[in-house]
N, C-alpha and C positions, 0 to 999 in steps of 0.2 A: 570506462566500465570494464574494458578488456584487462587492463592492468589490475584493477580492483579484484576481479574474479581470479586472475592468475595467482595473486597473493594467497588465495584460499583453495588452491587446487582445482579451480574452475567452478566452484559453487559457493554462494554466499547466502546468509540467513537474514530474512526480513523479519521485522517484529510481528506482534500479533494484535488481537483486538484491543481497542482503546476503551470504548464505552463500557464494556463488561468489567474491565478492571477499575475504571473510575467509579462505577457503581459499587464495586466490592470495597473500595476505600471510603464509601459514604456519600458520593456525589448523587444529587438528584438531577437526572437528565430528562425529565418529563417536560420537554420544551422543543419548539421547532428548531432551535439551534443545536440540539442534541449534545454531543460531546464538546462542541465549541462553546457551550454555555460556561464550561469551566475556565475558559479564558477570562471570563468576567468574574466568576465567583470563587474559583479555587485553583489558580495556576500551579500552586505547589503540588496538587495532586497529579497534574499532568506530568510534572517533572519527576515525581516519584514513580509513576508508571513507566516513563521512559527509562529510568534507571533500572527498574525491575527487569525490563526487556534486555537491556545491555548486559546485566548480570546473569541473564539466562542464555546469553550467547548471540544475541542479534547483532548483525553487522550494519544494518540499515534501520534508522529510526524514521517513522512517518509522522509528520506533525499533526497537531490537533486542529487542522483547518479544513477537514473534509466537508463539513457542513457550515463552514465560516465563509460568509459572503458579505460584501459591502451592502447589498440590498437587504440581507437578513438583519444585519446590525442596525441599519437605518430604520428598518421596520420596528426595532425595539427603542427607537428614539435617539440613537447615537448620531453624531455628525459624521460627515464624510471623513474628516481627519481622524476622528476617534475610531471609526470603523477600519480604516487602513492601518492604524496603529495596533489594533487587535490582531489583524492578519500578521503583522510583523512580529507581534508578541508570540504567536504560535511557533515561529521559527526560532526566536530567541530562547524560548524555553527548552527546545530540543538541543540547541547548541550549548546551553548551560548544562544540561544533563550530560552531554558528551564530555564537557570539560571536567565536571565532577567525577565522572567515571574514569577519565584518564588519571586524575589525581589519586583515586582509589587504587588504580592499577599500580601506580608508582609506589604507593605506600605498602602494597601487599607483598609478602615474601613468596607467594606462590600464585600460579595462574588459577588455581582452583582452591576454594575454601572448604572447610569442613561442613558448612551448612548448604553446600551445593551452588554457591555463587561462582561465576566465572569472571575472573579479574585478569583477563589476558590483554595485554597492550597490543592493539591492532588498529588499523585505519577503520574509521566508522563514517558512514555517509548519513547525512540528514536529507530526507526527501520531503519537500513541501507538498502536502496533499491538496489536490484540487478535485472536489467531488463534482458530480454532474448537476445539471439544472434541476433534475428530478430530486436530488438530495436537498436542494434549497426549498423546493416545494413542500418537502416533508410529508408527502402523501403516498409514498411507496412507489412513485413512478420511476425511480431509478431501478426498480426491479421489474419494470414492464417496458420502459423506453417509449411509452406512448405520451407524447407531448401535444397531441392534437394536430389536425390537418393544417392549421394555419402556421405552425412552427417553421422557421426558415433559418438558413445558415447565418445570415447577418445578425438576426436576433441573438442567437447563441454566442456568436463571437463578441457582440457588444455586451452581453450579460457577463461574460467571463473576463473581458479584456483587461480592465484595470486590476482586478483581483490577481490575475496571473502575473502581471507586471510587478505589482507590489511584492508578492511572495518571492518572485525570482530575484528581486533586488534586495531581499532581506538577509541573504547570506547562506541559503541552503546549497547543497551540492548538486541537487537535481530537483525537477518537478515530477510529481507522481500524479498523473491523470488517472483517477481510480473509478471503478464500478461504472465504466462508460457503457451505456445501455443500447446505443444505436450508432449507426454509421454517420449520421449527420453531425452528431456531437464530436465524434472522432475527427471528422473533417474540420470542424471549427477549431479544435485544439491544435491540430497540425498547422493550420493556416495562421493561428495566433502566434505561434512560435516564430514564424517568419516575419509576419507583419510588425510585431513588437520587438523584433531583433533580440529575442531572449538568448542570453549568452551562456546559459548552463544547459546541460542535456536534460532530457525528459524520458519518462516511460509512459506507456499507454496500456491500460489494463481494463479488459472487458469482463462482463459477467454473463453467465448462461444458465438457463433453467432446463435445458434438454440435452446438453452435451454435444450439440451440433451447431446451433446458431447462437448469436447474442440474444439477450432477453427480448428484444423488440421483434425478433424473427429475421433481422438482417443477417446476411451471410457473414460468418466469422472470417472466411477467407478474404472477402472484400474489405472488411474492417482492418484486418492485419495488413493488407496491402497498403493501407494509408500509412501505417507505421513504417513499413518497408521502404516507402518512397520518400520519407522524411529523414534528412541527414541529422536533424536535431533530436529525433527519437531513437534512443540507443538500446531500448529493450521493449518487449511487448509480451503480453500474457493475459492471465485470468485471475480475478479475485472474486471474493464473496459469492462463491459457487460451491455446491456440495462436492466433497472429495471424490465421490463415485464417478463424476463426469470428467475429471481432470485428464486422465490418460488419453482419451479420444481427442480432447481439445488440444493437448500438446501435439499430437500427431498431425492434426489439421493445421496448426500454426506452422509446424516445420515444413510443410509443403509450400509455404508462401515466403518465408524469411529465414535467413541465417543469423539474425540478430538474437542476442540472449533472450531466453524465454523465462518469464517470471510467473510464479505460481504461488498465490496465497489464498487458499480457499477458506470458506467459513467452516463451522463445525458440522455442517450438514443439517442443522436444524431448520425448520420451516419458520418463516416470518409472517405474522398476521398483520398486514398493513392497516386494517381497520382498527384493531385493538392496540396497534403499535407495540407489539411484544413478540418475543420468540416463543414458539410452541415447545413446551418442555418434552423431553425424552424422544425427540425426533432426530437427534444428531448421532454422531459417533464419538466414542471415547478417545482420549488422547492416544491410547495404545493403538487403536484402529487407525486413527488419523496418521500417526507416524509410520505405521506399517506400509503406507503408500509411498513414503518419501523416496526410498531407494529406487522404486520402480519409476517414479517421475523423473528422477535424475538420470537413470539409465537410458531413458528415451529422449532426453534433451532439455530438461529444466536446468537452469543455471542459477536462479534465485528462488528460494523457497521460504515461505513463512505462513502466517495465518491471518485471517480476517475476523469477522464477527464471531464472538463467543469462544475464540481461542484465547489462551492465557499464557503467562510466562512459563508455566509448566509444559505447555505444548511446545513452546519455542525451545526450551531447554532440552526436551526430548528430541526435537529436530536437530539441534546442534550436536547432541551426542551421537545420533545416528549418522550424521554427515561426517563428523570427526572420525568415527570408527570406520566409515566407508573410505575416507581419504587415506587413513593410516594403512588400510588393507590393500590399496591400489598401488601398483608399480608406477613409477614416475611417468612413464609414457602414457599410461591410462589416464592419469590425472590431467596431463596436458591436453589429452584428446577431448576432455569435457569443456575446454575453453570455448571462446567465441570466434566468430569469423566476421570481423568488421569489413 
């Protein structure tokens, strides 16, 4: 991760929301599998969205496996082997998109096209997404972290164990544990990396609804400490959280770790878990979203992108903002935004 960031002057761009774009391309995601449904029905749309984000300047693609679980696929009538193959497929699609993008870069006479596409040959990472247990439940509990008093560490480890192993063995560059809503699940992920001898790095990303704690009410500092103590977790941060909370959360994370901090907020819109839809006109515009980016990087963010309801236009604006920032910085300043492994 350190070398990857140094290539980019200390800051890399993560992609944006997947489900929003799949729906824009015509996908029907009204299903407990959510965006993972497209692994079954329209994998070509996933590939198209991945390419849209690469051409918007993303350096890291996150696979369509956030809500893809063996248990969820089996609930749809698939066998264990079929379910595992669908997990592998999520990584394969992202890798294919990366290969297609590299081919387009080689064929292009310029890094930038007239229609705004970025065809700049650079190293690109594929991050295999692992959503929380709450994402599998599809009841909004990844936004509350409340799994009930009977929930324990061993249950969570066993729920995620095979899924993590299959994804890690499918060829991604890293594992992205996303929208982690509580300390218990963070512990489960960190322990699984050791127990299953996962041989690629991982990041751990939490969500918050108050700008102080993770959504369950657990201490953010205690959650970040789990990432800090794991040699296999190379970055830690926040996703699927309104932009207005990010500054204070970065400052809190910096008190606990020197590892790279990743930030990919949602658009700021409110989610209605009962109706399973985003409440219109509760978020911020792309312009307002991007206005935060330099401030986040100045105080310590090293990886920046978007989550729910952000689009390739958001990511393109982030890329341009960061590119302008890097061009304006003297070399010493750029190096100082790097990481401290």
